[in-house]
VEXFI-243580 format. One record per residue (C-alpha): residue in three letters; x, y, z. Coordinates in pm, 1 decimal. Last residue first. Layout:
# VEXFI-243580
<pt marro="ALA" u="X" v="Y" w="Z"/>
...
# end
This chain:
# VEXFI-243580
<pt marro="ILE" u="572.0" v="2333.3" w="-6658.6"/>
<pt marro="ALA" u="259.3" v="2148.4" w="-6772.6"/>
<pt marro="TRP" u="49.1" v="2287.6" w="-7059.1"/>
<pt marro="SER" u="175.0" v="2063.0" w="-7340.4"/>
<pt marro="LEU" u="116.0" v="1746.6" w="-7134.4"/>
<pt marro="GLU" u="271.9" v="1427.3" w="-7276.6"/>
<pt marro="GLU" u="597.1" v="1492.5" w="-7090.0"/>
<pt marro="VAL" u="403.6" v="1470.4" w="-6759.7"/>
<pt marro="LEU" u="287.0" v="1116.0" w="-6834.7"/>
<pt marro="LYS" u="-85.4" v="1061.5" w="-6889.5"/>
<pt marro="ASP" u="-334.4" v="882.1" w="-6663.2"/>
<pt marro="HIS" u="-561.3" v="1183.3" w="-6586.2"/>
<pt marro="LYS" u="-354.7" v="1500.3" w="-6641.0"/>
<pt marro="LYS" u="-668.1" v="1715.4" w="-6667.7"/>
<pt marro="PHE" u="-818.2" v="1559.4" w="-6351.7"/>
<pt marro="ASN" u="-492.2" v="1612.5" w="-6161.8"/>
<pt marro="CYS" u="-468.3" v="1973.2" w="-6277.3"/>
<pt marro="SER" u="-828.2" v="2036.1" w="-6161.6"/>
<pt marro="SER" u="-760.8" v="1884.5" w="-5816.1"/>
<pt marro="HIS" u="-457.7" v="2111.1" w="-5788.8"/>
<pt marro="THR" u="-145.1" v="1900.9" w="-5739.8"/>
<pt marro="ILE" u="67.5" v="1728.3" w="-5475.0"/>
<pt marro="ARG" u="332.6" v="1478.2" w="-5584.4"/>
<pt marro="LEU" u="382.5" v="1101.8" w="-5541.6"/>
<pt marro="ASN" u="635.9" v="887.8" w="-5729.2"/>
<pt marro="GLU" u="927.2" v="912.6" w="-5483.4"/>
<pt marro="VAL" u="684.5" v="876.8" w="-5189.8"/>
<pt marro="SER" u="576.8" v="536.1" w="-5312.1"/>
<pt marro="HIS" u="286.0" v="383.3" w="-5505.0"/>
<pt marro="ALA" u="511.4" v="277.7" w="-5789.4"/>
<pt marro="GLY" u="444.0" v="365.9" w="-6152.6"/>
<pt marro="GLY" u="391.0" v="78.4" w="-6397.6"/>
<pt marro="LYS" u="174.6" v="248.0" w="-6656.7"/>
<pt marro="THR" u="-157.0" v="190.3" w="-6479.3"/>
<pt marro="VAL" u="18.0" v="313.2" w="-6164.2"/>
<pt marro="PRO" u="49.7" v="653.3" w="-6333.5"/>
<pt marro="ILE" u="405.4" v="796.8" w="-6342.2"/>
<pt marro="VAL" u="386.3" v="1122.9" w="-6146.7"/>
<pt marro="HIS" u="123.5" v="959.5" w="-5921.6"/>
<pt marro="ASP" u="-98.5" v="1238.5" w="-5788.6"/>
<pt marro="VAL" u="-202.1" v="1357.1" w="-5441.8"/>
<pt marro="HIS" u="-493.6" v="1595.0" w="-5478.3"/>
<pt marro="ARG" u="-547.2" v="1942.4" w="-5338.2"/>
<pt marro="ASP" u="-831.3" v="2195.0" w="-5346.4"/>
<pt marro="GLY" u="-919.6" v="2203.3" w="-4975.1"/>
<pt marro="LEU" u="-624.0" v="2422.3" w="-4881.8"/>
<pt marro="PRO" u="-522.3" v="2657.6" w="-5163.8"/>
<pt marro="ILE" u="-262.2" v="2536.7" w="-5416.3"/>
<pt marro="VAL" u="21.4" v="2775.4" w="-5501.0"/>
<pt marro="GLU" u="84.3" v="2779.7" w="-5878.8"/>
<pt marro="GLY" u="362.3" v="2590.6" w="-6063.7"/>
<pt marro="CYS" u="129.2" v="2426.5" w="-6317.4"/>
<pt marro="LEU" u="218.7" v="2055.5" w="-6279.2"/>
<pt marro="TYR" u="412.9" v="2039.5" w="-5952.4"/>
<pt marro="CYS" u="140.8" v="2237.1" w="-5776.6"/>
<pt marro="ILE" u="300.7" v="2449.7" w="-5505.0"/>
<pt marro="ILE" u="217.5" v="2394.1" w="-5133.3"/>
<pt marro="GLY" u="219.1" v="2724.9" w="-4942.4"/>
<pt marro="GLU" u="47.8" v="2606.7" w="-4621.4"/>
<pt marro="ASP" u="55.0" v="2249.3" w="-4491.4"/>
<pt marro="GLU" u="-259.0" v="2067.0" w="-4367.9"/>
<pt marro="LYS" u="-431.1" v="1832.2" w="-4614.0"/>
<pt marro="ALA" u="-167.5" v="1793.7" w="-4886.1"/>
<pt marro="GLN" u="103.9" v="1777.4" w="-4619.0"/>
<pt marro="ARG" u="-87.6" v="1500.2" w="-4439.4"/>
<pt marro="TYR" u="-124.2" v="1305.2" w="-4765.0"/>
<pt marro="ILE" u="252.5" v="1323.1" w="-4821.7"/>
<pt marro="GLU" u="314.0" v="1219.3" w="-4456.6"/>
<pt marro="LYS" u="85.4" v="917.0" w="-4494.0"/>
<pt marro="ILE" u="297.3" v="800.8" w="-4789.3"/>
<pt marro="GLU" u="612.5" v="830.1" w="-4574.8"/>
<pt marro="ASP" u="446.0" v="626.8" w="-4297.9"/>
<pt marro="ILE" u="335.2" v="362.3" w="-4550.6"/>
<pt marro="ASN" u="686.5" v="307.9" w="-4692.2"/>
<pt marro="GLY" u="651.6" v="217.9" w="-5060.0"/>
<pt marro="VAL" u="401.9" v="1.2" w="-5247.1"/>
<pt marro="THR" u="519.7" v="-156.5" w="-5574.2"/>
<pt marro="VAL" u="241.2" v="-230.2" w="-5820.0"/>
<pt marro="ASP" u="10.3" v="-532.8" w="-5837.7"/>
<pt marro="LEU" u="-293.2" v="-342.4" w="-5966.8"/>
<pt marro="ILE" u="-491.2" v="-471.9" w="-5667.7"/>
<pt marro="LYS" u="-200.8" v="-374.9" w="-5439.2"/>
<pt marro="ALA" u="-196.7" v="-20.0" w="-5577.6"/>
<pt marro="ARG" u="-572.1" v="7.4" w="-5534.0"/>
<pt marro="ARG" u="-541.7" v="-101.0" w="-5167.9"/>
<pt marro="VAL" u="-256.8" v="143.8" w="-5102.7"/>
<pt marro="SER" u="-458.0" v="432.2" w="-5251.2"/>
<pt marro="ASN" u="-765.7" v="322.6" w="-5060.9"/>
<pt marro="TYR" u="-579.7" v="316.0" w="-4727.9"/>
<pt marro="VAL" u="-417.1" v="655.0" w="-4782.2"/>
<pt marro="ASN" u="-744.2" v="817.5" w="-4886.1"/>
<pt marro="SER" u="-934.9" v="645.9" w="-4603.4"/>
<pt marro="TYR" u="-685.3" v="778.6" w="-4347.5"/>
<pt marro="ALA" u="-733.6" v="1131.6" w="-4479.8"/>
<pt marro="THR" u="-1112.0" v="1092.1" w="-4474.9"/>
<pt marro="LEU" u="-1102.6" v="948.2" w="-4122.5"/>
<pt marro="THR" u="-895.7" v="1241.8" w="-3997.2"/>
<pt marro="GLU" u="-1128.9" v="1492.3" w="-4166.3"/>
<pt marro="ARG" u="-1447.5" v="1332.3" w="-4028.0"/>
<pt marro="ASN" u="-1320.9" v="1302.3" w="-3671.3"/>
<pt marro="LYS" u="-1610.5" v="1446.6" w="-3464.3"/>
<pt marro="LYS" u="-1893.7" v="1317.8" w="-3686.8"/>
<pt marro="SER" u="-1726.0" v="982.1" w="-3741.0"/>
<pt marro="TYR" u="-1679.3" v="940.1" w="-3364.1"/>
<pt marro="GLU" u="-2046.2" v="1018.9" w="-3293.6"/>
<pt marro="LYS" u="-2170.6" v="778.7" w="-3560.2"/>
<pt marro="GLY" u="-1934.3" v="502.7" w="-3446.9"/>
<pt marro="TYR" u="-2034.4" v="551.6" w="-3079.7"/>
<pt marro="GLU" u="-2401.5" v="522.4" w="-3171.5"/>
<pt marro="ARG" u="-2338.8" v="200.3" w="-3367.5"/>
<pt marro="ARG" u="-2119.0" v="59.4" w="-3090.5"/>
<pt marro="LYS" u="-2389.5" v="122.6" w="-2828.5"/>
<pt marro="GLU" u="-2656.2" v="-29.5" w="-3050.5"/>
<pt marro="VAL" u="-2461.0" v="-350.8" w="-3112.0"/>
<pt marro="HIS" u="-2332.9" v="-389.8" w="-2754.8"/>
<pt marro="GLU" u="-2391.5" v="-758.1" w="-2668.6"/>
<pt marro="GLU" u="-2287.8" v="-901.5" w="-3006.9"/>
<pt marro="ARG" u="-1984.7" v="-674.8" w="-3036.3"/>
<pt marro="TYR" u="-1874.2" v="-766.1" w="-2682.1"/>
<pt marro="ILE" u="-1910.4" v="-1139.8" w="-2746.1"/>
<pt marro="ALA" u="-1706.4" v="-1118.2" w="-3068.8"/>
<pt marro="GLN" u="-1443.2" v="-900.7" w="-2900.9"/>
<pt marro="TYR" u="-1406.5" v="-1146.7" w="-2610.8"/>
<pt marro="GLU" u="-1371.0" v="-1443.7" w="-2846.6"/>
<pt marro="ARG" u="-1106.9" v="-1265.3" w="-3056.1"/>
<pt marro="ILE" u="-913.9" v="-1157.5" w="-2745.9"/>
<pt marro="LYS" u="-909.9" v="-1515.3" w="-2608.1"/>
<pt marro="GLU" u="-797.8" v="-1652.8" w="-2942.5"/>
<pt marro="SER" u="-515.7" v="-1396.5" w="-2977.2"/>
<pt marro="ASN" u="-390.7" v="-1438.7" w="-2618.1"/>
<pt marro="GLU" u="-15.9" v="-1507.0" w="-2653.9"/>
<pt marro="LYS" u="29.3" v="-1298.9" w="-2968.5"/>
<pt marro="GLN" u="-188.4" v="-1017.5" w="-2836.3"/>
<pt marro="TYR" u="0.2" v="-1009.1" w="-2506.3"/>
<pt marro="ILE" u="340.0" v="-994.8" w="-2678.7"/>
<pt marro="VAL" u="230.4" v="-712.4" w="-2909.7"/>
<pt marro="ALA" u="72.5" v="-520.9" w="-2618.8"/>
<pt marro="ARG" u="391.5" v="-548.5" w="-2410.3"/>
<pt marro="ALA" u="603.3" v="-414.4" w="-2696.7"/>
<pt marro="LYS" u="359.5" v="-126.5" w="-2752.4"/>
<pt marro="ILE" u="351.7" v="-37.7" w="-2381.6"/>
<pt marro="LYS" u="734.3" v="-37.7" w="-2357.8"/>
<pt marro="ASP" u="764.6" v="180.1" w="-2666.1"/>
<pt marro="LEU" u="509.8" v="431.5" w="-2532.1"/>
<pt marro="ASN" u="649.1" v="451.8" w="-2176.0"/>
<pt marro="LYS" u="675.5" v="828.6" w="-2108.9"/>
<pt marro="GLU" u="384.4" v="933.6" w="-2329.4"/>
<pt marro="ARG" u="171.3" v="647.9" w="-2203.8"/>
<pt marro="TYR" u="245.4" v="736.1" w="-1839.0"/>
<pt marro="ALA" u="158.9" v="1104.5" w="-1891.0"/>
<pt marro="ALA" u="-167.2" v="1013.7" w="-2067.6"/>
<pt marro="ASP" u="-257.3" v="764.4" w="-1793.5"/>
<pt marro="LYS" u="-192.6" v="1020.1" w="-1518.8"/>
<pt marro="ILE" u="-399.6" v="1293.8" w="-1688.0"/>
<pt marro="LYS" u="-688.5" v="1058.1" w="-1769.2"/>
<pt marro="ARG" u="-677.8" v="907.7" w="-1419.1"/>
<pt marro="GLU" u="-723.4" v="1251.2" w="-1256.2"/>
<pt marro="ASP" u="-1013.6" v="1331.9" w="-1488.0"/>
<pt marro="LYS" u="-1197.7" v="1006.2" w="-1411.8"/>
<pt marro="HIS" u="-1126.5" v="980.7" w="-1038.7"/>
<pt marro="ASP" u="-1474.0" v="893.6" w="-901.8"/>
<pt marro="ALA" u="-1575.8" v="685.9" w="-1206.7"/>
<pt marro="TYR" u="-1235.0" v="516.1" w="-1214.9"/>
<pt marro="TYR" u="-1266.2" v="422.3" w="-847.1"/>
<pt marro="ARG" u="-1623.2" v="294.9" w="-881.3"/>
<pt marro="ARG" u="-1534.9" v="74.6" w="-1179.5"/>
<pt marro="GLU" u="-1220.5" v="-54.5" w="-1007.0"/>
<pt marro="MET" u="-1418.7" v="-143.4" w="-692.9"/>
<pt marro="GLU" u="-1685.9" v="-318.5" w="-902.8"/>
<pt marro="ARG" u="-1418.2" v="-510.0" w="-1092.7"/>
<pt marro="VAL" u="-1250.2" v="-618.9" w="-768.1"/>
<pt marro="LYS" u="-1581.1" v="-739.2" w="-615.7"/>
<pt marro="ASP" u="-1668.1" v="-937.2" w="-927.0"/>
<pt marro="ILE" u="-1318.8" v="-1095.6" w="-947.4"/>
<pt marro="ASN" u="-1299.5" v="-1193.9" w="-579.3"/>
<pt marro="LYS" u="-1125.1" v="-1534.7" w="-594.1"/>
<pt marro="GLU" u="-935.8" v="-1461.6" w="-914.0"/>
<pt marro="ARG" u="-833.3" v="-1116.0" w="-787.3"/>
<pt marro="TYR" u="-720.7" v="-1255.1" w="-449.9"/>
<pt marro="ALA" u="-509.7" v="-1526.8" w="-614.6"/>
<pt marro="LYS" u="-348.6" v="-1275.7" w="-852.6"/>
<pt marro="CYS" u="-275.2" v="-1029.9" w="-573.1"/>
<pt marro="SER" u="-118.1" v="-1306.4" w="-357.8"/>
<pt marro="ALA" u="93.9" v="-1434.9" w="-646.2"/>
<pt marro="ASN" u="212.6" v="-1082.5" w="-728.5"/>
<pt marro="ILE" u="294.6" v="-1010.8" w="-361.7"/>
<pt marro="LYS" u="489.2" v="-1338.9" w="-315.2"/>
<pt marro="GLU" u="683.6" v="-1291.5" w="-638.0"/>
<pt marro="LYS" u="778.6" v="-931.1" w="-560.5"/>
<pt marro="ASN" u="861.9" v="-968.8" w="-190.1"/>
<pt marro="LYS" u="1199.8" v="-793.3" w="-157.9"/>
<pt marro="LYS" u="1142.8" v="-549.5" w="-443.9"/>
<pt marro="TYR" u="785.9" v="-484.6" w="-330.7"/>
<pt marro="HIS" u="904.3" v="-397.2" w="21.7"/>
<pt marro="GLU" u="1173.6" v="-164.6" w="-111.5"/>
<pt marro="ALA" u="931.5" v="10.2" w="-346.3"/>
<pt marro="LYS" u="672.0" v="44.6" w="-70.8"/>
<pt marro="ARG" u="925.3" v="194.4" w="170.7"/>
<pt marro="ALA" u="1057.6" v="436.0" w="-92.4"/>
<pt marro="LYS" u="705.1" v="555.3" w="-178.0"/>
<pt marro="ILE" u="611.7" v="590.1" w="188.7"/>
<pt marro="GLU" u="926.4" v="795.0" w="263.8"/>
<pt marro="ASP" u="876.1" v="1016.3" w="-41.3"/>
<pt marro="LYS" u="510.4" v="1087.9" w="37.0"/>
<pt marro="ASN" u="549.0" v="1145.9" w="412.7"/>
<pt marro="SER" u="351.3" v="1464.8" w="482.9"/>
<pt marro="ASP" u="75.7" v="1396.3" w="227.8"/>
<pt marro="GLN" u="49.7" v="1034.2" w="336.3"/>
<pt marro="TYR" u="17.7" v="1134.5" w="701.8"/>
<pt marro="GLU" u="-245.3" v="1399.8" w="631.7"/>
<pt marro="ALA" u="-444.9" v="1162.3" w="409.1"/>
<pt marro="LYS" u="-432.8" v="889.4" w="675.7"/>
<pt marro="LYS" u="-540.0" v="1132.4" w="947.7"/>
<pt marro="ILE" u="-834.9" v="1253.9" w="738.4"/>
<pt marro="ARG" u="-945.1" v="901.6" w="642.9"/>
<pt marro="ILE" u="-916.3" v="777.8" w="1002.9"/>
<pt marro="GLU" u="-1133.3" v="1065.7" w="1130.8"/>
<pt marro="ASP" u="-1391.8" v="1006.6" w="858.2"/>
<pt marro="ALA" u="-1412.6" v="631.4" w="927.2"/>
<pt marro="HIS" u="-1423.1" v="658.3" w="1308.3"/>
<pt marro="GLU" u="-1728.3" v="441.1" w="1385.6"/>
<pt marro="GLU" u="-1671.7" v="202.0" w="1095.1"/>
<pt marro="ARG" u="-1298.9" v="172.0" w="1164.2"/>
<pt marro="TYR" u="-1364.0" v="106.1" w="1534.2"/>
<pt marro="LYS" u="-1619.3" v="-165.9" w="1457.2"/>
<pt marro="LYS" u="-1378.8" v="-339.5" w="1220.0"/>
<pt marro="ALA" u="-1092.3" v="-313.7" w="1470.5"/>
<pt marro="TYR" u="-1309.9" v="-456.2" w="1751.0"/>
<pt marro="GLU" u="-1429.8" v="-740.9" w="1531.4"/>
<pt marro="ARG" u="-1073.8" v="-826.4" w="1428.6"/>
<pt marro="ARG" u="-952.0" v="-801.8" w="1787.1"/>
<pt marro="GLU" u="-1220.8" v="-1050.4" w="1904.6"/>
<pt marro="GLU" u="-1148.9" v="-1284.2" w="1615.5"/>
<pt marro="LYS" u="-774.6" v="-1296.3" w="1690.7"/>
<pt marro="HIS" u="-795.1" v="-1300.7" w="2070.0"/>
<pt marro="GLU" u="-577.9" v="-1606.9" w="2147.8"/>
<pt marro="ARG" u="-335.4" v="-1550.4" w="1859.9"/>
<pt marro="ASN" u="-310.0" v="-1177.7" w="1925.9"/>
<pt marro="TYR" u="-238.3" v="-1243.0" w="2293.8"/>
<pt marro="GLU" u="35.0" v="-1496.0" w="2215.8"/>
<pt marro="ILE" u="200.1" v="-1268.8" w="1962.6"/>
<pt marro="ALA" u="179.8" v="-973.2" w="2203.0"/>
<pt marro="ASN" u="324.3" v="-1178.0" w="2489.4"/>
<pt marro="ALA" u="614.2" v="-1296.3" w="2272.2"/>
<pt marro="LYS" u="683.5" v="-939.9" w="2158.5"/>
<pt marro="LEU" u="670.6" v="-811.0" w="2516.3"/>
<pt marro="ARG" u="907.9" v="-1087.0" w="2633.1"/>
<pt marro="ASP" u="1156.6" v="-1008.3" w="2358.6"/>
<pt marro="ILE" u="1143.7" v="-631.4" w="2422.6"/>
<pt marro="ASN" u="1178.7" v="-649.9" w="2800.1"/>
<pt marro="ASP" u="1466.9" v="-411.9" w="2880.4"/>
<pt marro="ALA" u="1400.5" v="-175.6" w="2587.9"/>
<pt marro="ARG" u="1026.6" v="-181.5" w="2651.4"/>
<pt marro="TYR" u="1079.6" v="-94.9" w="3019.1"/>
<pt marro="ALA" u="1313.7" v="191.3" w="2933.4"/>
<pt marro="ALA" u="1067.0" v="331.8" w="2681.5"/>
<pt marro="ASN" u="780.2" v="298.4" w="2928.5"/>
<pt marro="GLN" u="978.5" v="472.4" w="3202.4"/>
<pt marro="ALA" u="1079.4" v="756.6" w="2969.5"/>
<pt marro="LYS" u="720.2" v="806.6" w="2852.3"/>
<pt marro="ILE" u="594.2" v="796.3" w="3209.8"/>
<pt marro="GLU" u="844.2" v="1067.6" w="3312.8"/>
<pt marro="GLU" u="759.2" v="1280.1" w="3012.7"/>
<pt marro="ARG" u="383.7" v="1261.4" w="3078.1"/>
<pt marro="HIS" u="392.1" v="1304.3" w="3458.1"/>
<pt marro="GLU" u="133.3" v="1580.5" w="3503.1"/>
<pt marro="GLU" u="-80.0" v="1472.6" w="3207.0"/>
<pt marro="ASN" u="-67.2" v="1106.5" w="3307.2"/>
<pt marro="TYR" u="-164.7" v="1188.2" w="3667.5"/>
<pt marro="LYS" u="-463.0" v="1397.0" w="3556.9"/>
<pt marro="LYS" u="-586.2" v="1127.4" w="3319.3"/>
<pt marro="ASN" u="-535.6" v="856.1" w="3581.2"/>
<pt marro="TYR" u="-729.1" v="1053.5" w="3844.2"/>
<pt marro="ILE" u="-1016.2" v="1126.8" w="3605.0"/>
<pt marro="ARG" u="-1037.5" v="760.7" w="3498.8"/>
<pt marro="ILE" u="-1019.4" v="638.5" w="3858.4"/>
<pt marro="GLU" u="-1308.1" v="867.3" w="3964.3"/>
<pt marro="GLU" u="-1511.9" v="756.0" w="3662.9"/>
<pt marro="SER" u="-1441.4" v="387.5" w="3729.4"/>
<pt marro="ARG" u="-1513.6" v="406.1" w="4105.0"/>
<pt marro="GLU" u="-1810.9" v="169.1" w="4105.6"/>
<pt marro="LYS" u="-1655.4" v="-43.0" w="3830.0"/>
<pt marro="ARG" u="-1328.0" v="-64.8" w="4018.2"/>
<pt marro="ARG" u="-1510.8" v="-184.5" w="4331.1"/>
<pt marro="ALA" u="-1700.5" v="-447.5" w="4129.1"/>
<pt marro="LYS" u="-1378.8" v="-569.2" w="3966.6"/>
<pt marro="ILE" u="-1202.5" v="-592.7" w="4305.8"/>
<pt marro="LYS" u="-1493.2" v="-788.9" w="4458.4"/>
<pt marro="GLU" u="-1504.3" v="-1025.6" w="4161.8"/>
<pt marro="LYS" u="-1130.3" v="-1095.7" w="4172.5"/>
<pt marro="ASN" u="-1099.1" v="-1141.0" w="4550.3"/>
<pt marro="LYS" u="-923.9" v="-1480.6" w="4568.7"/>
<pt marro="GLU" u="-748.5" v="-1446.4" w="4233.8"/>
<pt marro="TYR" u="-635.2" v="-1094.2" w="4323.9"/>
<pt marro="TYR" u="-502.1" v="-1201.5" w="4665.0"/>
<pt marro="LYS" u="-303.6" v="-1486.8" w="4509.9"/>
<pt marro="LYS" u="-163.2" v="-1261.7" w="4240.0"/>
<pt marro="GLY" u="-64.1" v="-997.7" w="4494.9"/>
<pt marro="TYR" u="94.4" v="-1258.7" w="4726.1"/>
<pt marro="ALA" u="300.8" v="-1396.0" w="4436.2"/>
<pt marro="SER" u="414.4" v="-1045.9" w="4342.8"/>
<pt marro="LYS" u="493.3" v="-958.7" w="4703.5"/>
<pt marro="LYS" u="694.8" v="-1276.8" w="4742.3"/>
<pt marro="GLU" u="880.4" v="-1211.2" w="4415.8"/>
<pt marro="LYS" u="968.6" v="-858.1" w="4531.2"/>
<pt marro="ASP" u="1077.4" v="-982.8" w="4873.8"/>
<pt marro="VAL" u="1307.3" v="-1238.7" w="4707.7"/>
<pt marro="MET" u="1460.8" v="-970.1" w="4485.6"/>
# end
């Protein structure tokens, strides 16, 4: 042990005394040394691996302390080196990362979930602080990402919405209550800045969804008229269903004449007219021919000699 320490001390002393000479000699023979080391490592790979593992096991605390100390002293230098390396090997790193992620999906997912669970508050606070500090950069990154992954995001978002619809609705209600003024201000600014864009979008949407908008308008107008006349309004979803049946379902029979009504020739009628106190509810709504509805007008069924 004493001899080993003496040799080590002598080696250090010799190196300090002849540092420049040793470095120059190594530089001159660098290629020769590199070839020799490569050959030696290939021939003794398993042996070196075992030795390194044994050394690490015996000196783990010291190695960790040395690494921490080295990283602290060479922080900027290591950062610059890492940045330069990433730039020079970007494609290689991307391929290796993709291969690793593809081969270890479940393990990575579990590891991330466990890490997030343990550090939830810290991670959320850090993300929030970073976003606030770099809001323009974050928005630009998000914009680029969504543009590059448009179709993929559509599929994922649709699947998530379908699976978490109630949760999303509840969250939206809470957010809107807590941020109503903020939302109103944002919408006003957006409308003012995008007048032409909104007008073009409205025209295009109306053209593509004419039937849906017409059906919605019928329901809305019927409810509005009922409220103006101060009559009872029933369940809106049930009323919408009656209007949907009138628009889409096959084999609907007119309640006034008893004949099948073809699609496109249907009205939804109040059995007891609202002008005579009838409710705007599913119990008082029936589907008729448009001509039968016009003939009935605001009469009661028992007043019609031609009705069944």
